[in-house]
N, C-alpha and C positions, 0 to 999 in steps of 0.2 A: 346604217351601211346602206348606200345608195347600190341599186342593181338595176342590170339591162338584162331583160327577160324576153322570151319568145315562148307563145303557147301554142297547143292543137287541141282539137277538139275531136271525140269520136262519140259515137252511141251505138247501144246494142239491147235489143230485147232479150230479156231472161226473167226466169222465175227463180224464187228462193223462198224460205221460210225461216224465222227466227224461233228463239224459245218463247212458247206461248206465256210462259210466266213472267216475261220481260215485256210483253207487248202483245195486244188485241190482234197485231199484225203477225202472230205466232203461225197462222195458217198459211199453207202453200198460196203464193199469189206471184205475180209479175209485175215488171215495170218495163219502161223504155227508158233504160239506165243513160245518162249523159256524162262522159267524162272529159274534163280538161286538165290537162297536163302542161305546166309551166316549168320551165327551167330558166335558170339563172346564172350571170357571172357577176361578180362583184365590181363596182365601179361601172365607168363609161366604156362600152365594148361595141364595136361596129359589126360584130359576129358573135353570136352566142353559140348556135349549133345549126347544122344545116335541117331547115325545117321539115324537108322531104324526109330524111334519115329519122328524125324525131317520130314524126308521123308513122313510117313503117314500124318503129319500135312498139308504139302504142297500138297500132292496127294487129300488130303480131300478139300481143297481149290479149287483145279484146276479140279477136276473131274466134278463139276456143269457147268464150263465154256466150257468144251469139247464139239465139234461140235453144239456151242451154237450161238445166235446172241445176243451178249453184248450190252445193250442198256442203256443209262444215265437215271438216278432215275426219271426225269422230264418227261420223255417220257413213262413211265411204264403205268400210264392210256390210252393213244392212242393204246399201243401195247395189253394191257392185259385185257381191260375192256370188257364186253359184246358187241359184234359187232366190237370190235377192230380190229386192223391190223393183228394180229396173227390169230384169229378167220376167219377173212375174207379170208385171204391167204389160211388158210389150207382148209376150205370149199369151195371154188371158184377153187381153183388151185390144191387141194390136195397134197399140198407140208407141211410136218409137219416142224413146227420151235420150236427150244428149244431156250426158251428167258432166258438171265441171266441179272438181274438187276443190274448195279454196281452204288453206291451211290455216284455219282459225277456228275457234269453237263455236262461232256462229257466222252466219253470212249477213252482212248489213253493209249500209253504204261506208260506214267507217272502216271496217276490214276490207271491203274491196278497194277502198282509197289507199291503204297501206299497202295492199297486195301488188297493186300497179306501181305506187311508189318505190317499193323496194326493187322491183324488176327495171324501173327506169334509171334508179340510182345506180344499179349495177351495171347496166348496158349502156349509158350515155356517157361518155367520157369528156373530160375538160369544163364540167360546169360546178358551180359552189354550192347549189342549191337547188331543190325540186319542191313544186306544190302541187297536188293532186286533189281536185274537186270531182266528187262523184255525186250525182243528183240522181236521187231514186225516181221522186216525183216532183212535179214544177214547185217551186218554193221549199222543197225538203233535200237539202245536200250535208255531204260531210266533207272535211277537208283534212288532209294529212300534208304539214307544211314544216320543213325544215328551213325556211327562208326568213321567217318572222322572229326577230329576238325581241324576247320581252324582259 
């Protein structure tokens, strides 16, 4: 299937951790995440979507993640409850922490890509497919793509 597509790029600095049993990167660490969102219409199209509006949608998704610690949903109680880790760190060390809860069991490039994909798919109308690429580090990217047919 031939597609006409338009893309926007955004980036944001954020920290996360993964399950240490899955990766040696299981420790708390940060990245300058890069996000590329591509939306497409089937066939030849002179206009896919307004690029300014698409960029606004992506910026609105990325803004709460900037300078945050992205945590998996199952860890929200540990971090955000009264006397939770966020409060203890802020009160005892004086370090402010911006926490962003990602509704997945781990925070990875793969889950961030799907998180952004879901929101773009819901918020941008008149498109046939969406592709989201999330790069954690140069040369390390994950993609969620409903445009590619195998």
